[in-house]
C-alpha atoms as an extended CHARMM CRD file, in Angstrom:
* protein
*
       169  EXT
         1         1  MET       CA             -1.0340000000       18.2390000000      -15.6820000000  PROA      1               0.0000000000
         2         2  THR       CA              2.4460000000       18.4470000000      -14.7010000000  PROA      2               0.0000000000
         3         3  ALA       CA              4.6400000000       15.5800000000      -13.3780000000  PROA      3               0.0000000000
         4         4  VAL       CA              4.5320000000       16.6760000000       -9.7400000000  PROA      4               0.0000000000
         5         5  ALA       CA              0.5800000000       17.1830000000       -9.9720000000  PROA      5               0.0000000000
         6         6  ALA       CA              0.1680000000       13.7670000000      -11.4450000000  PROA      6               0.0000000000
         7         7  TRP       CA              2.3130000000       12.2480000000       -8.8640000000  PROA      7               0.0000000000
         8         8  THR       CA              0.5520000000       14.2860000000       -6.1760000000  PROA      8               0.0000000000
         9         9  ALA       CA             -2.5570000000       13.0510000000       -7.6100000000  PROA      9               0.0000000000
        10        10  THR       CA             -1.6420000000        9.4680000000       -7.5110000000  PROA      10              0.0000000000
        11        11  TYR       CA              0.2290000000        8.9500000000       -4.3850000000  PROA      11              0.0000000000
        12        12  GLY       CA             -0.4880000000       11.9810000000       -2.1240000000  PROA      12              0.0000000000
        13        13  LEU       CA             -3.2970000000       10.6420000000       -0.2660000000  PROA      13              0.0000000000
        14        14  ALA       CA             -1.8450000000        7.2120000000        0.2800000000  PROA      14              0.0000000000
        15        15  ILE       CA              1.3670000000        9.2240000000        1.7590000000  PROA      15              0.0000000000
        16        16  LEU       CA             -0.9650000000       11.3420000000        3.9360000000  PROA      16              0.0000000000
        17        17  PHE       CA             -2.8280000000        8.2910000000        5.3480000000  PROA      17              0.0000000000
        18        18  ALA       CA              0.5340000000        6.5120000000        5.9040000000  PROA      18              0.0000000000
        19        19  ALA       CA              2.1150000000        9.5240000000        7.5120000000  PROA      19              0.0000000000
        20        20  VAL       CA             -1.1330000000       10.1250000000        9.9600000000  PROA      20              0.0000000000
        21        21  ALA       CA             -1.6200000000        6.6290000000       10.7650000000  PROA      21              0.0000000000
        22        22  LEU       CA              2.1200000000        6.0400000000       11.7630000000  PROA      22              0.0000000000
        23        23  GLU       CA              2.2760000000        9.0060000000       13.7800000000  PROA      23              0.0000000000
        24        24  SER       CA             -0.8400000000        8.1520000000       15.5700000000  PROA      24              0.0000000000
        25        25  VAL       CA              0.5800000000        4.6320000000       16.3850000000  PROA      25              0.0000000000
        26        26  GLY       CA              3.5610000000        6.2280000000       18.0910000000  PROA      26              0.0000000000
        27        27  VAL       CA              6.0950000000        6.4530000000       15.3180000000  PROA      27              0.0000000000
        28        28  PRO       CA              7.8480000000        9.7730000000       15.0090000000  PROA      28              0.0000000000
        29        29  VAL       CA              7.0200000000       10.7120000000       11.4600000000  PROA      29              0.0000000000
        30        30  PRO       CA              5.5880000000       14.3160000000       10.1530000000  PROA      30              0.0000000000
        31        31  GLY       CA              1.6590000000       13.1350000000       10.1800000000  PROA      31              0.0000000000
        32        32  GLU       CA              0.8300000000       16.7510000000       10.8790000000  PROA      32              0.0000000000
        33        33  SER       CA              3.1000000000       18.5650000000        8.6950000000  PROA      33              0.0000000000
        34        34  SER       CA              1.8540000000       16.0600000000        5.9190000000  PROA      34              0.0000000000
        35        35  LEU       CA             -1.6700000000       17.0360000000        6.7510000000  PROA      35              0.0000000000
        36        36  ILE       CA             -0.8870000000       20.5620000000        6.4050000000  PROA      36              0.0000000000
        37        37  ALA       CA              1.0130000000       20.1280000000        3.0060000000  PROA      37              0.0000000000
        38        38  ALA       CA             -2.1950000000       18.1080000000        1.7740000000  PROA      38              0.0000000000
        39        39  GLY       CA             -4.2420000000       21.2780000000        3.0490000000  PROA      39              0.0000000000
        40        40  VAL       CA             -2.0640000000       23.4840000000        0.8380000000  PROA      40              0.0000000000
        41        41  LEU       CA             -2.3230000000       21.2470000000       -2.0450000000  PROA      41              0.0000000000
        42        42  ALA       CA             -6.1920000000       21.2170000000       -1.6700000000  PROA      42              0.0000000000
        43        43  SER       CA             -5.9970000000       24.8870000000       -1.7120000000  PROA      43              0.0000000000
        44        44  ARG       CA             -4.2340000000       24.7160000000       -5.2530000000  PROA      44              0.0000000000
        45        45  GLY       CA             -6.8200000000       22.3370000000       -6.3440000000  PROA      45              0.0000000000
        46        46  GLU       CA             -4.5060000000       19.4200000000       -6.6640000000  PROA      46              0.0000000000
        47        47  LEU       CA             -6.2450000000       17.5150000000       -3.6830000000  PROA      47              0.0000000000
        48        48  HSD       CA             -9.9300000000       17.7830000000       -2.5830000000  PROA      48              0.0000000000
        49        49  MET       CA            -10.2950000000       18.9920000000        0.8410000000  PROA      49              0.0000000000
        50        50  SER       CA            -13.0730000000       16.7470000000        1.8790000000  PROA      50              0.0000000000
        51        51  THR       CA            -11.1760000000       13.8070000000        0.6710000000  PROA      51              0.0000000000
        52        52  VAL       CA             -7.9280000000       15.2920000000        2.5920000000  PROA      52              0.0000000000
        53        53  VAL       CA             -9.9720000000       15.4060000000        5.7720000000  PROA      53              0.0000000000
        54        54  ALA       CA            -11.7120000000       11.9470000000        5.6160000000  PROA      54              0.0000000000
        55        55  VAL       CA             -8.3370000000       10.3020000000        4.7610000000  PROA      55              0.0000000000
        56        56  ALA       CA             -6.3720000000       12.0260000000        7.5540000000  PROA      56              0.0000000000
        57        57  ALA       CA             -9.2980000000       11.3290000000       10.0650000000  PROA      57              0.0000000000
        58        58  THR       CA             -9.4910000000        7.7070000000        9.0950000000  PROA      58              0.0000000000
        59        59  ALA       CA             -5.7150000000        7.2910000000        9.4640000000  PROA      59              0.0000000000
        60        60  ALA       CA             -5.7890000000        9.0610000000       12.8020000000  PROA      60              0.0000000000
        61        61  ILE       CA             -8.6510000000        6.8780000000       14.0780000000  PROA      61              0.0000000000
        62        62  VAL       CA             -6.9030000000        3.5560000000       12.6800000000  PROA      62              0.0000000000
        63        63  GLY       CA             -3.4820000000        4.4700000000       13.9900000000  PROA      63              0.0000000000
        64        64  ASP       CA             -4.5830000000        5.4450000000       17.4370000000  PROA      64              0.0000000000
        65        65  ASN       CA             -6.6490000000        2.2640000000       17.9060000000  PROA      65              0.0000000000
        66        66  VAL       CA             -3.4250000000        0.3030000000       16.8000000000  PROA      66              0.0000000000
        67        67  GLY       CA             -1.5670000000        2.3090000000       19.4910000000  PROA      67              0.0000000000
        68        68  TYR       CA             -4.3180000000        1.6280000000       21.8470000000  PROA      68              0.0000000000
        69        69  VAL       CA             -4.2540000000       -2.3220000000       21.3720000000  PROA      69              0.0000000000
        70        70  LEU       CA             -0.4190000000       -2.2020000000       21.5520000000  PROA      70              0.0000000000
        71        71  GLY       CA             -0.5090000000       -0.4390000000       24.8480000000  PROA      71              0.0000000000
        72        72  ARG       CA             -3.4190000000       -2.4330000000       26.2870000000  PROA      72              0.0000000000
        73        73  TRP       CA             -1.6790000000       -5.9800000000       25.3660000000  PROA      73              0.0000000000
        74        74  GLY       CA              1.9830000000       -5.0180000000       25.1300000000  PROA      74              0.0000000000
        75        75  GLY       CA              2.4340000000       -2.1230000000       27.3170000000  PROA      75              0.0000000000
        76        76  ARG       CA              1.7620000000       -3.8470000000       30.5040000000  PROA      76              0.0000000000
        77        77  ARG       CA              3.7400000000       -6.7870000000       29.5440000000  PROA      77              0.0000000000
        78        78  LEU       CA              6.5540000000       -4.6250000000       28.8650000000  PROA      78              0.0000000000
        79        79  LEU       CA              6.2570000000       -2.8520000000       32.1760000000  PROA      79              0.0000000000
        80        80  ASP       CA              5.9560000000       -6.1220000000       34.0300000000  PROA      80              0.0000000000
        81        81  ARG       CA              8.8620000000       -7.7930000000       32.3100000000  PROA      81              0.0000000000
        82        82  TRP       CA             11.9270000000       -5.3860000000       33.0770000000  PROA      82              0.0000000000
        83        83  GLY       CA             13.0130000000       -4.6300000000       36.6410000000  PROA      83              0.0000000000
        84        84  PRO       CA             13.5160000000       -0.7140000000       36.2230000000  PROA      84              0.0000000000
        85        85  LEU       CA             10.2320000000       -0.5750000000       34.2580000000  PROA      85              0.0000000000
        86        86  ARG       CA              8.3640000000       -2.5930000000       36.5980000000  PROA      86              0.0000000000
        87        87  ARG       CA              9.4300000000       -0.3090000000       39.3640000000  PROA      87              0.0000000000
        88        88  PHE       CA              8.3750000000        2.7810000000       37.2480000000  PROA      88              0.0000000000
        89        89  GLY       CA              4.9820000000        0.8460000000       36.3130000000  PROA      89              0.0000000000
        90        90  ASP       CA              4.3440000000        0.2120000000       40.0480000000  PROA      90              0.0000000000
        91        91  ARG       CA              4.6590000000        3.9100000000       40.9940000000  PROA      91              0.0000000000
        92        92  VAL       CA              2.9700000000        5.4080000000       37.9720000000  PROA      92              0.0000000000
        93        93  LEU       CA              0.3810000000        3.1270000000       36.5990000000  PROA      93              0.0000000000
        94        94  PRO       CA             -2.1610000000        3.5480000000       39.4950000000  PROA      94              0.0000000000
        95        95  LYS       CA             -2.2180000000        7.4630000000       38.9230000000  PROA      95              0.0000000000
        96        96  THR       CA             -2.3840000000        7.1210000000       35.3540000000  PROA      96              0.0000000000
        97        97  GLU       CA             -5.5020000000        4.7450000000       35.6590000000  PROA      97              0.0000000000
        98        98  ARG       CA             -7.2900000000        7.1050000000       37.8640000000  PROA      98              0.0000000000
        99        99  PHE       CA             -6.3910000000        9.8970000000       35.5010000000  PROA      99              0.0000000000
       100       100  PHE       CA             -7.5880000000        7.9330000000       32.4850000000  PROA      100             0.0000000000
       101       101  ALA       CA            -10.7150000000        6.7440000000       34.4930000000  PROA      101             0.0000000000
       102       102  ARG       CA            -11.6990000000       10.3750000000       35.4340000000  PROA      102             0.0000000000
       103       103  TYR       CA            -10.3870000000       12.4870000000       32.3240000000  PROA      103             0.0000000000
       104       104  GLY       CA             -9.6190000000        9.8240000000       29.6920000000  PROA      104             0.0000000000
       105       105  GLY       CA            -12.0490000000       11.3090000000       27.2250000000  PROA      105             0.0000000000
       106       106  ALA       CA            -10.7780000000       14.8570000000       27.2400000000  PROA      106             0.0000000000
       107       107  ALA       CA             -7.0780000000       13.6920000000       27.4820000000  PROA      107             0.0000000000
       108       108  VAL       CA             -7.5140000000       11.5400000000       24.3830000000  PROA      108             0.0000000000
       109       109  PHE       CA             -9.5890000000       14.3050000000       22.5030000000  PROA      109             0.0000000000
       110       110  LEU       CA             -7.1870000000       17.2620000000       23.5680000000  PROA      110             0.0000000000
       111       111  GLY       CA             -4.0110000000       15.0930000000       23.2950000000  PROA      111             0.0000000000
       112       112  ARG       CA             -4.6780000000       14.9930000000       19.3500000000  PROA      112             0.0000000000
       113       113  PHE       CA             -3.8700000000       18.5300000000       19.1640000000  PROA      113             0.0000000000
       114       114  ILE       CA             -0.5370000000       18.4020000000       21.1750000000  PROA      114             0.0000000000
       115       115  THR       CA              2.3330000000       16.9580000000       19.3550000000  PROA      115             0.0000000000
       116       116  GLY       CA              4.0590000000       15.1620000000       22.1280000000  PROA      116             0.0000000000
       117       117  ILE       CA              0.8050000000       13.9230000000       23.6660000000  PROA      117             0.0000000000
       118       118  ARG       CA             -0.7400000000       12.9510000000       20.2690000000  PROA      118             0.0000000000
       119       119  VAL       CA              2.0100000000       10.1510000000       19.7260000000  PROA      119             0.0000000000
       120       120  ALA       CA              1.4240000000        8.8460000000       23.2930000000  PROA      120             0.0000000000
       121       121  ALA       CA             -2.0300000000        9.4220000000       24.3390000000  PROA      121             0.0000000000
       122       122  ALA       CA             -3.3320000000        5.9510000000       22.6150000000  PROA      122             0.0000000000
       123       123  TRP       CA             -0.7230000000        4.0310000000       24.3770000000  PROA      123             0.0000000000
       124       124  MET       CA             -1.1430000000        5.4730000000       27.4630000000  PROA      124             0.0000000000
       125       125  ALA       CA             -5.0090000000        4.9370000000       27.2430000000  PROA      125             0.0000000000
       126       126  GLY       CA             -4.3200000000        1.3410000000       26.3810000000  PROA      126             0.0000000000
       127       127  VAL       CA             -1.9700000000        0.7140000000       29.1990000000  PROA      127             0.0000000000
       128       128  SER       CA             -4.1100000000        2.4500000000       31.6020000000  PROA      128             0.0000000000
       129       129  CYS       CA             -6.9520000000        0.1920000000       30.3690000000  PROA      129             0.0000000000
       130       130  MET       CA             -9.3850000000        2.9200000000       29.4870000000  PROA      130             0.0000000000
       131       131  GLN       CA            -12.6460000000        1.2930000000       28.0250000000  PROA      131             0.0000000000
       132       132  TRP       CA            -12.1340000000        0.9120000000       24.5990000000  PROA      132             0.0000000000
       133       133  TRP       CA            -15.7130000000        2.2110000000       23.3680000000  PROA      133             0.0000000000
       134       134  ARG       CA            -14.8370000000        5.4960000000       25.4850000000  PROA      134             0.0000000000
       135       135  PHE       CA            -11.6250000000        5.5770000000       23.8250000000  PROA      135             0.0000000000
       136       136  LEU       CA            -13.0070000000        5.0480000000       20.3810000000  PROA      136             0.0000000000
       137       137  LEU       CA            -15.6150000000        7.7400000000       20.6750000000  PROA      137             0.0000000000
       138       138  TRP       CA            -13.4860000000       10.3980000000       22.0460000000  PROA      138             0.0000000000
       139       139  ASN       CA            -10.6150000000        9.4250000000       19.6280000000  PROA      139             0.0000000000
       140       140  ALA       CA            -12.9940000000        9.7780000000       16.6450000000  PROA      140             0.0000000000
       141       141  LEU       CA            -14.1930000000       13.0420000000       17.5780000000  PROA      141             0.0000000000
       142       142  GLY       CA            -10.8050000000       14.4520000000       18.4800000000  PROA      142             0.0000000000
       143       143  ALA       CA             -9.4850000000       12.8970000000       14.9760000000  PROA      143             0.0000000000
       144       144  ILE       CA            -12.4040000000       14.5600000000       12.9470000000  PROA      144             0.0000000000
       145       145  VAL       CA            -12.0190000000       18.0040000000       14.5430000000  PROA      145             0.0000000000
       146       146  TRP       CA             -8.2760000000       17.7250000000       14.2530000000  PROA      146             0.0000000000
       147       147  ALA       CA             -7.9640000000       16.7020000000       10.7650000000  PROA      147             0.0000000000
       148       148  THR       CA            -10.6180000000       19.4570000000        9.8090000000  PROA      148             0.0000000000
       149       149  VAL       CA             -8.9800000000       22.2110000000       11.6820000000  PROA      149             0.0000000000
       150       150  VAL       CA             -5.5370000000       21.2030000000       10.3600000000  PROA      150             0.0000000000
       151       151  ALA       CA             -6.2390000000       20.9040000000        6.8150000000  PROA      151             0.0000000000
       152       152  LEU       CA             -8.1940000000       23.8680000000        6.7530000000  PROA      152             0.0000000000
       153       153  ALA       CA             -5.0830000000       25.7280000000        8.3400000000  PROA      153             0.0000000000
       154       154  GLY       CA             -3.0680000000       24.4480000000        5.4590000000  PROA      154             0.0000000000
       155       155  ASP       CA             -5.7710000000       25.6700000000        3.1340000000  PROA      155             0.0000000000
       156       156  VAL       CA             -5.4900000000       29.2280000000        4.5230000000  PROA      156             0.0000000000
       157       157  VAL       CA             -1.5900000000       28.9920000000        4.4670000000  PROA      157             0.0000000000
       158       158  GLY       CA             -1.5940000000       28.0300000000        0.9350000000  PROA      158             0.0000000000
       159       159  GLN       CA             -3.9770000000       30.7030000000       -0.0750000000  PROA      159             0.0000000000
       160       160  ALA       CA             -2.0520000000       33.3470000000        2.1230000000  PROA      160             0.0000000000
       161       161  ALA       CA              1.3050000000       32.3710000000        0.3910000000  PROA      161             0.0000000000
       162       162  ARG       CA             -0.3950000000       32.5160000000       -3.2650000000  PROA      162             0.0000000000
       163       163  ALA       CA             -1.5380000000       36.2080000000       -2.2770000000  PROA      163             0.0000000000
       164       164  ALA       CA              1.6960000000       37.2880000000       -1.0060000000  PROA      164             0.0000000000
       165       165  LEU       CA              3.6640000000       35.7830000000       -3.9020000000  PROA      165             0.0000000000
       166       166  SER       CA              1.2880000000       37.5080000000       -6.5350000000  PROA      166             0.0000000000
       167       167  HSD       CA              2.0990000000       40.9440000000       -4.7410000000  PROA      167             0.0000000000
       168       168  LEU       CA              5.7990000000       40.2670000000       -5.2950000000  PROA      168             0.0000000000
       169       169  ARG       CA              5.4000000000       39.4910000000       -9.1050000000  PROA      169             0.0000000000
């Protein structure tokens, strides 16, 4: 086993978990790119695909729930504390609350697949007081589907790259 393969086997899943969880909380780190890279590594046999998907889905669910709690308990306080944000909140929150009451499940599920929305959907759901159990259900479904699709896309990219490189040799 090469040094890189040993390092990947030792730390790869922990790095994947951290990147996806932090991105899901709202920190701008490359969570999705890390998942694609893990899918490529799984295509090479350096990681197990089922483990990659399970780690990424779990990280997304955990991170999104932290983001939800931060939005639910800290987001409103932040919006109420400062004058310009208070005026913004007074104008936007009623519309956001109506949107999440009506389309919250779909927004949380589909938001997982859109880069800018992925880092904000949990916060917005929390700030708009979406029911947690609804958030958890749609978030878990979205995270599992997202992790599966993106990891498999990395697997396909990895296989295609190996096939292309083998033709160049």
